[in-house]
Backbone as XML, in Angstrom:
<?xml version="1.0"?>
<chain id="A" units="angstrom">
  <residue number="1" name="MET">
    <atom name="N" x="0.846" y="-1.174" z="0.000"/>
    <atom name="CA" x="0.000" y="0.000" z="0.000"/>
    <atom name="C" x="0.897" y="1.244" z="0.000"/>
  </residue>
  <residue number="2" name="SER">
    <atom name="N" x="0.540" y="2.196" z="-0.838"/>
    <atom name="CA" x="1.303" y="3.443" z="-0.901"/>
    <atom name="C" x="0.500" y="4.571" z="-0.255"/>
  </residue>
  <residue number="3" name="VAL">
    <atom name="N" x="1.230" y="5.474" z="0.413"/>
    <atom name="CA" x="0.594" y="6.565" z="1.150"/>
    <atom name="C" x="1.261" y="7.883" z="0.768"/>
  </residue>
  <residue number="4" name="GLN">
    <atom name="N" x="0.442" y="8.910" z="0.610"/>
    <atom name="CA" x="0.957" y="10.251" z="0.360"/>
    <atom name="C" x="0.463" y="11.167" z="1.475"/>
  </residue>
  <residue number="5" name="TYR">
    <atom name="N" x="1.357" y="12.032" z="1.937"/>
    <atom name="CA" x="1.027" y="12.989" z="2.994"/>
    <atom name="C" x="1.136" y="14.392" z="2.422"/>
  </residue>
  <residue number="6" name="ARG">
    <atom name="N" x="0.139" y="15.249" z="2.720"/>
    <atom name="CA" x="0.132" y="16.629" z="2.221"/>
    <atom name="C" x="-0.121" y="17.587" z="3.379"/>
  </residue>
  <residue number="7" name="VAL">
    <atom name="N" x="0.760" y="18.564" z="3.523"/>
    <atom name="CA" x="0.565" y="19.636" z="4.499"/>
    <atom name="C" x="0.312" y="20.901" z="3.689"/>
  </residue>
  <residue number="8" name="VAL">
    <atom name="N" x="-0.864" y="21.486" z="3.868"/>
    <atom name="CA" x="-1.269" y="22.657" z="3.096"/>
    <atom name="C" x="-0.770" y="23.917" z="3.795"/>
  </residue>
  <residue number="9" name="VAL">
    <atom name="N" x="0.123" y="24.642" z="3.116"/>
    <atom name="CA" x="0.680" y="25.879" z="3.645"/>
    <atom name="C" x="-0.203" y="27.049" z="3.240"/>
  </residue>
  <residue number="10" name="ALA">
    <atom name="N" x="-0.575" y="27.097" z="1.977"/>
    <atom name="CA" x="-1.446" y="28.128" z="1.426"/>
    <atom name="C" x="-2.073" y="27.560" z="0.156"/>
  </residue>
  <residue number="11" name="LYS">
    <atom name="N" x="-2.978" y="28.327" z="-0.425"/>
    <atom name="CA" x="-3.608" y="27.869" z="-1.657"/>
    <atom name="C" x="-2.527" y="27.620" z="-2.710"/>
  </residue>
  <residue number="12" name="LYS">
    <atom name="N" x="-2.531" y="26.437" z="-3.291"/>
    <atom name="CA" x="-1.547" y="26.000" z="-4.287"/>
    <atom name="C" x="-0.123" y="25.937" z="-3.750"/>
  </residue>
  <residue number="13" name="ASP">
    <atom name="N" x="0.025" y="25.809" z="-2.435"/>
    <atom name="CA" x="1.342" y="25.650" z="-1.809"/>
    <atom name="C" x="1.239" y="24.531" z="-0.781"/>
  </residue>
  <residue number="14" name="GLU">
    <atom name="N" x="1.732" y="23.350" z="-1.171"/>
    <atom name="CA" x="1.654" y="22.172" z="-0.306"/>
    <atom name="C" x="3.024" y="21.517" z="-0.185"/>
  </residue>
  <residue number="15" name="ARG">
    <atom name="N" x="3.273" y="20.957" z="0.969"/>
    <atom name="CA" x="4.462" y="20.123" z="1.182"/>
    <atom name="C" x="3.987" y="18.680" z="1.049"/>
  </residue>
  <residue number="16" name="VAL">
    <atom name="N" x="4.599" y="17.948" z="0.154"/>
    <atom name="CA" x="4.109" y="16.607" z="-0.188"/>
    <atom name="C" x="5.205" y="15.574" z="0.014"/>
  </residue>
  <residue number="17" name="ASP">
    <atom name="N" x="4.813" y="14.429" z="0.567"/>
    <atom name="CA" x="5.701" y="13.287" z="0.712"/>
    <atom name="C" x="4.935" y="12.047" z="0.274"/>
  </residue>
  <residue number="18" name="GLY">
    <atom name="N" x="5.442" y="11.357" z="-0.716"/>
    <atom name="CA" x="4.795" y="10.141" z="-1.188"/>
    <atom name="C" x="4.460" y="10.231" z="-2.662"/>
  </residue>
  <residue number="19" name="PRO">
    <atom name="N" x="4.135" y="9.096" z="-3.258"/>
    <atom name="CA" x="3.869" y="9.047" z="-4.698"/>
    <atom name="C" x="2.537" y="9.698" z="-5.078"/>
  </residue>
  <residue number="20" name="ASP">
    <atom name="N" x="2.488" y="10.233" z="-6.307"/>
    <atom name="CA" x="1.263" y="10.881" z="-6.793"/>
    <atom name="C" x="0.118" y="9.895" z="-7.000"/>
  </residue>
  <residue number="21" name="ASP">
    <atom name="N" x="0.426" y="8.629" z="-7.213"/>
    <atom name="CA" x="-0.616" y="7.630" z="-7.448"/>
    <atom name="C" x="-0.905" y="6.796" z="-6.189"/>
  </residue>
  <residue number="22" name="ALA">
    <atom name="N" x="-0.712" y="7.396" z="-5.016"/>
    <atom name="CA" x="-0.890" y="6.681" z="-3.745"/>
    <atom name="C" x="-2.334" y="6.220" z="-3.555"/>
  </residue>
  <residue number="23" name="GLU">
    <atom name="N" x="-2.464" y="5.084" z="-2.884"/>
    <atom name="CA" x="-3.790" y="4.531" z="-2.585"/>
    <atom name="C" x="-4.474" y="5.294" z="-1.463"/>
  </residue>
  <residue number="24" name="VAL">
    <atom name="N" x="-3.682" y="5.835" z="-0.542"/>
    <atom name="CA" x="-4.207" y="6.589" z="0.603"/>
    <atom name="C" x="-3.513" y="7.947" z="0.632"/>
  </residue>
  <residue number="25" name="VAL">
    <atom name="N" x="-4.298" y="9.012" z="0.779"/>
    <atom name="CA" x="-3.749" y="10.369" z="0.824"/>
    <atom name="C" x="-4.289" y="11.082" z="2.060"/>
  </residue>
  <residue number="26" name="PHE">
    <atom name="N" x="-3.354" y="11.613" z="2.866"/>
    <atom name="CA" x="-3.713" y="12.407" z="4.046"/>
    <atom name="C" x="-3.400" y="13.862" z="3.747"/>
  </residue>
  <residue number="27" name="SER">
    <atom name="N" x="-4.293" y="14.761" z="4.178"/>
    <atom name="CA" x="-4.102" y="16.186" z="3.967"/>
    <atom name="C" x="-4.488" y="16.932" z="5.238"/>
  </residue>
  <residue number="28" name="VAL">
    <atom name="N" x="-3.659" y="17.949" z="5.601"/>
    <atom name="CA" x="-3.907" y="18.708" z="6.825"/>
    <atom name="C" x="-3.355" y="20.122" z="6.655"/>
  </residue>
  <residue number="29" name="PRO">
    <atom name="N" x="-4.031" y="21.133" z="7.187"/>
    <atom name="CA" x="-3.470" y="22.489" z="7.173"/>
    <atom name="C" x="-2.237" y="22.561" z="8.062"/>
  </residue>
  <residue number="30" name="ILE">
    <atom name="N" x="-1.266" y="23.388" z="7.694"/>
    <atom name="CA" x="-0.023" y="23.479" z="8.452"/>
    <atom name="C" x="-0.269" y="23.943" z="9.885"/>
  </residue>
  <residue number="31" name="ALA">
    <atom name="N" x="-1.252" y="24.798" z="10.098"/>
    <atom name="CA" x="-1.541" y="25.292" z="11.451"/>
    <atom name="C" x="-1.929" y="24.154" z="12.386"/>
  </residue>
  <residue number="32" name="VAL">
    <atom name="N" x="-2.609" y="23.156" z="11.860"/>
    <atom name="CA" x="-3.023" y="22.003" z="12.668"/>
    <atom name="C" x="-1.833" y="21.077" z="12.912"/>
  </residue>
  <residue number="33" name="ALA">
    <atom name="N" x="-1.081" y="20.768" z="11.850"/>
    <atom name="CA" x="0.042" y="19.829" z="11.961"/>
    <atom name="C" x="1.187" y="20.384" z="12.802"/>
  </residue>
  <residue number="34" name="ALA">
    <atom name="N" x="1.284" y="21.701" z="12.925"/>
    <atom name="CA" x="2.380" y="22.314" z="13.676"/>
    <atom name="C" x="2.070" y="22.464" z="15.166"/>
  </residue>
  <residue number="35" name="GLU">
    <atom name="N" x="0.873" y="22.095" z="15.593"/>
    <atom name="CA" x="0.527" y="22.185" z="17.017"/>
    <atom name="C" x="1.401" y="21.241" z="17.828"/>
  </residue>
  <residue number="36" name="ASP">
    <atom name="N" x="1.739" y="21.651" z="19.054"/>
    <atom name="CA" x="2.623" y="20.856" z="19.913"/>
    <atom name="C" x="2.080" y="19.462" z="20.198"/>
  </residue>
  <residue number="37" name="ASP">
    <atom name="N" x="0.788" y="19.356" z="20.416"/>
    <atom name="CA" x="0.189" y="18.066" z="20.775"/>
    <atom name="C" x="-0.516" y="17.404" z="19.592"/>
  </residue>
  <residue number="38" name="PHE">
    <atom name="N" x="-0.025" y="17.639" z="18.369"/>
    <atom name="CA" x="-0.660" y="17.102" z="17.168"/>
    <atom name="C" x="-0.680" y="15.580" z="17.184"/>
  </residue>
  <residue number="39" name="ASP">
    <atom name="N" x="-1.844" y="15.026" z="16.960"/>
    <atom name="CA" x="-2.042" y="13.584" z="16.819"/>
    <atom name="C" x="-2.981" y="13.395" z="15.634"/>
  </residue>
  <residue number="40" name="ALA">
    <atom name="N" x="-2.493" y="12.791" z="14.568"/>
    <atom name="CA" x="-3.277" y="12.650" z="13.339"/>
    <atom name="C" x="-4.585" y="11.893" z="13.568"/>
  </residue>
  <residue number="41" name="THR">
    <atom name="N" x="-4.576" y="10.908" z="14.441"/>
    <atom name="CA" x="-5.792" y="10.139" z="14.703"/>
    <atom name="C" x="-6.862" y="11.012" z="15.346"/>
  </residue>
  <residue number="42" name="VAL">
    <atom name="N" x="-6.485" y="11.780" z="16.338"/>
    <atom name="CA" x="-7.432" y="12.666" z="17.019"/>
    <atom name="C" x="-7.956" y="13.712" z="16.046"/>
  </residue>
  <residue number="43" name="GLU">
    <atom name="N" x="-7.055" y="14.303" z="15.281"/>
    <atom name="CA" x="-7.464" y="15.354" z="14.343"/>
    <atom name="C" x="-8.299" y="14.794" z="13.196"/>
  </residue>
  <residue number="44" name="PHE">
    <atom name="N" x="-8.073" y="13.537" z="12.824"/>
    <atom name="CA" x="-8.912" y="12.891" z="11.816"/>
    <atom name="C" x="-10.337" y="12.763" z="12.341"/>
  </residue>
  <residue number="45" name="MET">
    <atom name="N" x="-10.466" y="12.356" z="13.601"/>
    <atom name="CA" x="-11.798" y="12.215" z="14.202"/>
    <atom name="C" x="-12.485" y="13.578" z="14.355"/>
  </residue>
  <residue number="46" name="ARG">
    <atom name="N" x="-11.717" y="14.629" z="14.544"/>
    <atom name="CA" x="-12.261" y="15.992" z="14.635"/>
    <atom name="C" x="-12.575" y="16.581" z="13.263"/>
  </residue>
  <residue number="47" name="GLY">
    <atom name="N" x="-12.103" y="15.930" z="12.211"/>
    <atom name="CA" x="-12.347" y="16.411" z="10.860"/>
    <atom name="C" x="-11.318" y="17.406" z="10.368"/>
  </residue>
  <residue number="48" name="ARG">
    <atom name="N" x="-10.213" y="17.548" z="11.071"/>
    <atom name="CA" x="-9.185" y="18.511" z="10.664"/>
    <atom name="C" x="-8.092" y="17.860" z="9.827"/>
  </residue>
  <residue number="49" name="VAL">
    <atom name="N" x="-7.989" y="16.548" z="9.856"/>
    <atom name="CA" x="-7.136" y="15.792" z="8.941"/>
    <atom name="C" x="-8.073" y="15.073" z="7.988"/>
  </residue>
  <residue number="50" name="LYS">
    <atom name="N" x="-7.861" y="15.276" z="6.705"/>
    <atom name="CA" x="-8.689" y="14.635" z="5.681"/>
    <atom name="C" x="-7.927" y="13.458" z="5.100"/>
  </residue>
  <residue number="51" name="ALA">
    <atom name="N" x="-8.645" y="12.425" z="4.725"/>
    <atom name="CA" x="-8.004" y="11.250" z="4.129"/>
    <atom name="C" x="-8.886" y="10.695" z="3.025"/>
  </residue>
  <residue number="52" name="THR">
    <atom name="N" x="-8.233" y="10.223" z="1.971"/>
    <atom name="CA" x="-8.940" y="9.538" z="0.899"/>
    <atom name="C" x="-8.335" y="8.153" z="0.753"/>
  </residue>
  <residue number="53" name="GLY">
    <atom name="N" x="-9.151" y="7.219" z="0.308"/>
    <atom name="CA" x="-8.692" y="5.839" z="0.137"/>
    <atom name="C" x="-9.586" y="4.898" z="0.919"/>
  </residue>
  <residue number="54" name="HIS">
    <atom name="N" x="-9.215" y="3.638" z="0.900"/>
    <atom name="CA" x="-9.980" y="2.608" z="1.603"/>
    <atom name="C" x="-9.933" y="2.882" z="3.107"/>
  </residue>
  <residue number="55" name="SER">
    <atom name="N" x="-11.087" y="2.906" z="3.745"/>
    <atom name="CA" x="-11.142" y="3.279" z="5.166"/>
    <atom name="C" x="-10.328" y="2.343" z="6.060"/>
  </residue>
  <residue number="56" name="GLY">
    <atom name="N" x="-10.254" y="1.082" z="5.736"/>
    <atom name="CA" x="-9.450" y="0.150" z="6.529"/>
    <atom name="C" x="-7.967" y="0.496" z="6.469"/>
  </residue>
  <residue number="57" name="GLN">
    <atom name="N" x="-7.504" y="0.852" z="5.282"/>
    <atom name="CA" x="-6.102" y="1.239" z="5.120"/>
    <atom name="C" x="-5.820" y="2.565" z="5.828"/>
  </residue>
  <residue number="58" name="VAL">
    <atom name="N" x="-6.758" y="3.505" z="5.734"/>
    <atom name="CA" x="-6.613" y="4.794" z="6.425"/>
    <atom name="C" x="-6.457" y="4.562" z="7.923"/>
  </residue>
  <residue number="59" name="LEU">
    <atom name="N" x="-7.314" y="3.743" z="8.486"/>
    <atom name="CA" x="-7.270" y="3.480" z="9.926"/>
    <atom name="C" x="-5.999" y="2.732" z="10.327"/>
  </residue>
  <residue number="60" name="ASP">
    <atom name="N" x="-5.509" y="1.844" z="9.467"/>
    <atom name="CA" x="-4.255" y="1.134" z="9.755"/>
    <atom name="C" x="-3.076" y="2.103" z="9.843"/>
  </residue>
  <residue number="61" name="VAL">
    <atom name="N" x="-3.018" y="3.056" z="8.908"/>
    <atom name="CA" x="-1.922" y="4.038" z="8.910"/>
    <atom name="C" x="-2.027" y="4.931" z="10.144"/>
  </residue>
  <residue number="62" name="LEU">
    <atom name="N" x="-3.237" y="5.340" z="10.490"/>
    <atom name="CA" x="-3.425" y="6.173" z="11.684"/>
    <atom name="C" x="-2.997" y="5.406" z="12.942"/>
  </residue>
  <residue number="63" name="LYS">
    <atom name="N" x="-3.407" y="4.150" z="13.029"/>
    <atom name="CA" x="-3.098" y="3.330" z="14.207"/>
    <atom name="C" x="-1.601" y="3.120" z="14.376"/>
  </residue>
  <residue number="64" name="SER">
    <atom name="N" x="-0.884" y="3.000" z="13.262"/>
    <atom name="CA" x="0.558" y="2.748" z="13.327"/>
    <atom name="C" x="1.352" y="3.971" z="13.790"/>
  </residue>
  <residue number="65" name="GLY">
    <atom name="N" x="0.752" y="5.148" z="13.695"/>
    <atom name="CA" x="1.456" y="6.376" z="14.072"/>
    <atom name="C" x="2.250" y="6.990" z="12.937"/>
  </residue>
  <residue number="66" name="ALA">
    <atom name="N" x="2.261" y="6.333" z="11.779"/>
    <atom name="CA" x="3.028" y="6.829" z="10.632"/>
    <atom name="C" x="2.503" y="8.171" z="10.144"/>
  </residue>
  <residue number="67" name="ALA">
    <atom name="N" x="1.190" y="8.360" z="10.169"/>
    <atom name="CA" x="0.612" y="9.623" z="9.695"/>
    <atom name="C" x="1.016" y="10.779" z="10.599"/>
  </residue>
  <residue number="68" name="THR">
    <atom name="N" x="0.973" y="10.561" z="11.893"/>
    <atom name="CA" x="1.351" y="11.617" z="12.840"/>
    <atom name="C" x="2.800" y="12.039" z="12.626"/>
  </residue>
  <residue number="69" name="SER">
    <atom name="N" x="3.701" y="11.090" z="12.528"/>
    <atom name="CA" x="5.112" y="11.445" z="12.388"/>
    <atom name="C" x="5.401" y="12.086" z="11.037"/>
  </residue>
  <residue number="70" name="ALA">
    <atom name="N" x="4.826" y="11.582" z="9.958"/>
    <atom name="CA" x="5.091" y="12.138" z="8.625"/>
    <atom name="C" x="4.527" y="13.553" z="8.496"/>
  </residue>
  <residue number="71" name="LEU">
    <atom name="N" x="3.303" y="13.768" z="8.963"/>
    <atom name="CA" x="2.691" y="15.096" z="8.847"/>
    <atom name="C" x="3.401" y="16.104" z="9.753"/>
  </residue>
  <residue number="72" name="SER">
    <atom name="N" x="3.805" y="15.695" z="10.933"/>
    <atom name="CA" x="4.545" y="16.585" z="11.838"/>
    <atom name="C" x="5.890" y="16.970" z="11.227"/>
  </residue>
  <residue number="73" name="ARG">
    <atom name="N" x="6.560" y="16.000" z="10.615"/>
    <atom name="CA" x="7.856" y="16.255" z="9.980"/>
    <atom name="C" x="7.704" y="17.244" z="8.818"/>
  </residue>
  <residue number="74" name="LEU">
    <atom name="N" x="6.681" y="17.052" z="7.990"/>
    <atom name="CA" x="6.453" y="17.970" z="6.878"/>
    <atom name="C" x="6.126" y="19.382" z="7.365"/>
  </residue>
  <residue number="75" name="ALA">
    <atom name="N" x="5.386" y="19.484" z="8.450"/>
    <atom name="CA" x="5.007" y="20.793" z="8.978"/>
    <atom name="C" x="6.202" y="21.531" z="9.558"/>
  </residue>
  <residue number="76" name="SER">
    <atom name="N" x="7.173" y="20.805" z="10.094"/>
    <atom name="CA" x="8.311" y="21.456" z="10.736"/>
    <atom name="C" x="9.445" y="21.783" z="9.764"/>
  </residue>
  <residue number="77" name="ASN">
    <atom name="N" x="9.440" y="21.179" z="8.577"/>
    <atom name="CA" x="10.484" y="21.456" z="7.575"/>
    <atom name="C" x="10.005" y="22.522" z="6.604"/>
  </residue>
  <residue number="78" name="PRO">
    <atom name="N" x="10.776" y="23.588" z="6.438"/>
    <atom name="CA" x="10.363" y="24.654" z="5.508"/>
    <atom name="C" x="10.445" y="24.244" z="4.054"/>
  </residue>
</chain>
């Protein structure tokens, strides 16, 4: 399974990690991902992290913690 992570900085300005043809895509505004206590699973449930793809695969990535670390890393790198 391939995953792409997107941190939205501004309109038409995104930090992207992962292949363009990914099966699962996570997207989050930079203001959310840069919060000190950012947790992708919690923010997904709040509707602030968006995801596309098979829901089982989305939940697997969230459970593993990979989404939290990848999105936090993208938000902290200019």
